[in-house]
N, C-alpha and C positions, 0 to 999 in steps of 0.2 A: 338823789339827796346830801351822800355826803359832798360832791364838791359844793352843797349850799350852806352848811356847814361851815366847811371852809372859808366861803364868802365872807361869813358873817365873824366867824372866828379875825379874820384879816382885816375886818371894820373896827372891831371891839378892843382886842392886844394891844396897839400900840396903843389905844388912852392909856391902860396902865403902864407899858415898860415905857414908854419916851421919856415919862419923867424920870425911872431910875438912871444910874454911871450905867451909862453901855445901852441900855434897856432899845438905844436907837440901832446900835450893829445886829443886836440880836431880831428887831423885828425885821431889819433889813436881810438877816439869814432866814426868817419865815417865807416873807415874801418873795425869796429866792428861791427856796421849796416849792412855794404852792406856783407861783409860773412855772419851774422846771414841770411839777406835777401835769396841767394844764395843757403845758406845750407836748408834753405825750400820748396824752387821751384823748387825741380827736374824736370827737363821734360822728363820723358825716355822714347826713342822710342821703339818704335814696333818690336821687334824682338826675337824669339824663333824659333829653329831647331828641336827640341826633348824633351823628355816626363818633362824635369828638363821645358820646357816653363808653361806644367799645373799649375807645381806649382807658379811659376809665376805670371797668371792668377789668380790663387788662392788668393794670396797676395793680389793681388788688389780688390778682390773682397770684397761682405760687412761683410763675416765673421771677415775679418782681414783688410779690409781695408788699404791697406797704405797711403791714402791720410789724413789720419792722420797724418803722419810722413810730410805732407811736396809734397808727388809724386803722385800726382793727374794725372797731364797734361801730357797722354799717347798722345805723336804724331807721324803719318804715316812718315814723313819726316825727312831724317836728320838733315834738316837744321832750325829745327826750335828744336832740342832735343837740350840736353847736356850731355846725360846717355846713352849708354847702357849697357843691362844688359844679358850677354852670357849668354842663357840659353839653354841647349842641345850640341849636336854633330857639329864641326863646322867642314866638308867634304871642301879636297884638292878647289874641283870645283870653293865651298861659298868664299874660302879665301880672290877672287880679288875683290869680291863685300864686305867683310866685309870690308876692309879695303878705298873701296873707299866711304863706309856708313860712314864709321867713320873720312875721309878725310876731308865728307862733314859738317861735325857738327861743329857749331863754337866754339872757346875756349872763358872760359874754360871748355872741359865735362870731363870725368871719364868716366869708365870702371868699371861691377863688375863683378868679371867670377862664374857664381852660375854650382854648381855641378861638379864631376868628371872628365865628360866629355869637359868640359868648362876648367877647371883648365890643363888636364894631357891626354887625351883622352879617360878620364876612362876607359872599360873593352877592348873597340879596341883600348889600345896602344898598343898591341902584333898583330903580322901578319896579319894589316890593311894597305892596298896599298892609302886609301884616305883617314882614318882621320888625320886631325893635334892633332900634341901634346901637346897642348895646345896654349890658346886663345893669352896668351902672347907673340908666338912666332910668330905674325901678328898684331897684336896692343898692347901699354901698357895700365895694366890692376894695378889697385887703390887695391883694395878688394878679395879679396878670400874665395866663400865663399863653405866648400869644404861638400862630401855628393850624395848620389846615391839615389834618388834625395834629397836634402836639403828639409827641411820644412818652411813654410814661414815663422814661426817665426825665421829663420835662415838669410832669407831672411829679414827682418824687420830689425833684430837686422845690418847686416852687411850694409845698411847703413845709420842706423844712425852712425857705424862706417863709412861710406866715410863724413854722415854729420861734422861728430868729424876732419874730414883732410879739408872740404871745410872751418870749422870756424877759420883754424889756417892760413888762407891765407890772404897776403896783400900786404904792400913793401918791409916787412924783410923779407916776407918766401912767392915770388908770382908764378903762379900757370905757370908748365911748361912741354911739353909732357916729357910721361917716357921713360924708353928706354924695348926696345925687349929682351926679353929672349933667348940667343943663345946659350945657352948651348947643346954640343951634346947628341943627345939618347942615354939614355942608360941602361941595366937591372934589376929594383930599386928589383926585387924578385932576381934572383942571389944576388944584394950586399946585401939583407937582410937577407938573409941566410947566409952569406958571418959573417955581422955583427952580427948575434947571435950565430955562430959557435967558434967567438972569445970572444965574452961573456961566454958563460960556461966552456973554458977555462980561463979565468981569475978569476974566481969565485972560492972561497977560498974553501977549499976541508970540508969537514961536518965533527963535532967532531968524536971522537970514538962510545962515547954512543950511539948518532943519525946513527953511518955507520951500528952500531951492530943492531939497531932498524929497520934498510932498511935490513936486510939481510948478511952486509957486502957492500953491492953496491953502497952504500952512497947518493942514491936515497931512497925520504923520501917518502911513498905511504902515498898521501893525498886522502881523499873521495871523490869521486866523488859524484855530485848533480844528484839526479834523475830526470830521466823526466819523466812529468807529463804521465800517460796510455795516449792511443792513443787512438783517438775514433773509434769507429767500425761504418759500415752502413752496410746498403743492400747492397744486390749486386741487380743491376741493369739490367733489362733483356734488350738485343743489339736487337735491334730494326730492322728486314731484309732490303735492300735498294730496293725498288722498281724493281722490274725488267723489261728491254727493251721488248718492241716489238718484238726483232728479239734477238735467242740466239748467243752464241759465233758461235760454232758448222754451225750454218747456215750462218753469216756473213764468217765464215774462206771460208768456199767450195764456194757462189760465189763471192770473190775474187779469190784463186787456178784456179779460171776456167775459170778467165781471165787475169790473172798473176801468170805463173807455176812460176815462180824465185824465188819469195815471200815465204823466209822460219820464223819458229817462233825461237824468241828470245830467249835463253837462253835454248830450250825444244828438246827433247830427239827424241821424238816418234814427228811425221808432221802430221797425220791423222787429221781427221774430226772429229773422234771417241774421241780420244787423249783432241783434244779441248775443247766439250763440255761437257768430265767430268771433265775438269777442277773444272766448276760450271762457274753462273752467274759473282760473283764476279770478275775472273780475266780479268783482262787487257786486251785483244786481244792489244799482241807484237808485232810485225812482222819489220824484216827487209828486203828491196830492194835494189835494185844496182841503183848507181848513173841514170844512162843513164835513171831507168823508172820512178824516185824519184816525177819529178812535173806529172808526165802520172797518175800516181795511186795517190795520192791525188786528181788531178781535177774528176779521177774516180769517188773515193767516195762522192765527194763532184757535182757530176751531176748526181750522179745515183738515181734513184727512188726508188728502194728499200731498201737502204744504208742511202742514204739524211744525210749525214757526212757536215751539211753545217754550225758548227761555227769552227773555229778555237781555241784551247780552250788556245796555247802555241806553244813558235820554242825555241828550246833552242840545246844547246850542251855541251857533252860530250866531256874532255881530256883521251884517254886511252894510255896506252902505245908505242902502235906502231899504232895509228889513233886517227881523233877523228872524233865522228858521233853525225848529228844534228839528231834532237828530233824534229816530230811537234805531237801534241796531235789535236787531232778530236771529236769532239762532233756531233751525232744526236740532234738538238732540243726537234725535233719535236717522235723522237720515244725513244730517251733515251741510248744511246752504245754509249760506247769511240773506240777510234781505236788511236794504238801509233805505228809512224811510223818514223825507223832507216833510219840511211842511211851512210853507212863510207865512210871518206876523205883522202885522203893523207895527212901527214905532212907536208910534205915540200911545198907541195901551195896547201893547201886547200881551194876548190873550191866546189860552188855548186848550181844549179838553184833558181832563188828566186819565192818564192810563193805568193808576190802582185798583182800579173794580175789575180790569184785565191780570194786571203783576201783580200781590203787593212789593217790589222788590222797585219800579216804579216810585215808592212813596219816598225814596232816600234820593233816587238821582233826581227827579223834580224839583226835591228840594234844594237841594246844590245849585239848579237851575234858576231858582227864581232866588237863592240868593247871593249869585255870583254878579245874572243878566237881570235880574227883576222884571222875568218874563212868569205872569201868572199862571196857574193851575186851578182852573175852576173843577169843584166836584172835589178836591183834594182833603185827603182826612184833616190833614195834621201840617199846612202850610205856615212855615215858619222859618227861620235860619237857621242854615246849617256848620257852618265853620268860624262866623262871623260875632260878633254882639249883634243885641236888637239895635241898638243904637247906633250903627255904625255909618256913616253916609256915604249915602250910592252904593252902585255895586261897581266891583272892580274889576270886571272881566267884561265893560264896552267902551267902546272906543274915545268915548269921549267923558272919559273917568278922568278925573285927575283933584289929588288930594294934596296940594305944596308942605302942610304940617305932618305928611305919613309918606311921601314919594320921593325922591330925589333924583332926577333922569337923568339916565346915562350922559355921559355929553359926547357920547359916538356914536 
């Protein structure tokens, strides 16, 4: 509220003081004091999305203490903040929320992009369907702090650079909202490789004496720095996993007695002895026909002998000729695991939902639907989980391609 009155005063007072002798210098002095106060009373919004947020928190803690620079009152609402520090990865679904936060902030307002992800997408620039290639494609950025992640000292320096910018603002240099980065996505690795190749071509030839010393090829052998000796550690004995109450052979025999059409995945032999010979660390991997998928899972859950009472995960695999849905079951009481696979048609992939048996399947199946496009019949709430409803396609399918979002890795 106080800064709002100061802004009103800086717009009104010059109308009365400028015509007076020495009034312009007095107005300049008032503007200097106001800009100094604004630069040294930044209120950052609490906003951190990934690992750079740890560095930002460290900057605000007692060791570095950004309160020494006037950046103390971190706010939980954009209506009381005038600075956003983009600390971490920005994904597409978060983009609209970030724009909303920025629009709700009163002006003048500022943005610091901290770290490679906030500047350009970082290590997720290539082959990423959801990571924004830089925060400046959504909101205007005032200061960029490179690094992965940058240290707290770098963030403090970036804050000081922003303060220098704020102190120059006034009547002659009013604050205004910056522009967005609308440059098309490129391939910086390929561009850098071409630039270095052109630089090598333009480099002058080595003198004859240097060429003779290099064996006639023009390249001078420079001594390579010696690497420090790698410290050798004593080998740590591997602790065996605790054995479950039932061995795989007994479990497999019990299952095929009730479901004879079950087969072992990627195993040439299908006998109980062969399964028992694989040992206890072998994950029992079974392939079941679609028509008996839910029936098998229900049998494993309700069986007093097997007691598969915990659903670890439901996921999918995109094969060249089919989809596979995988359900990983675990017995919390007896300690054994079973992996169930079911093949689906690529054209119309659909499979019954496990949500009537395990409530946790609701979230797992929504993830599979979102990323693979596999439908689960009888699902109580089948909708996208991670991506917006209008996202084109399903990004974990091998045929997914969207040049407007994805830059393919050049190697």
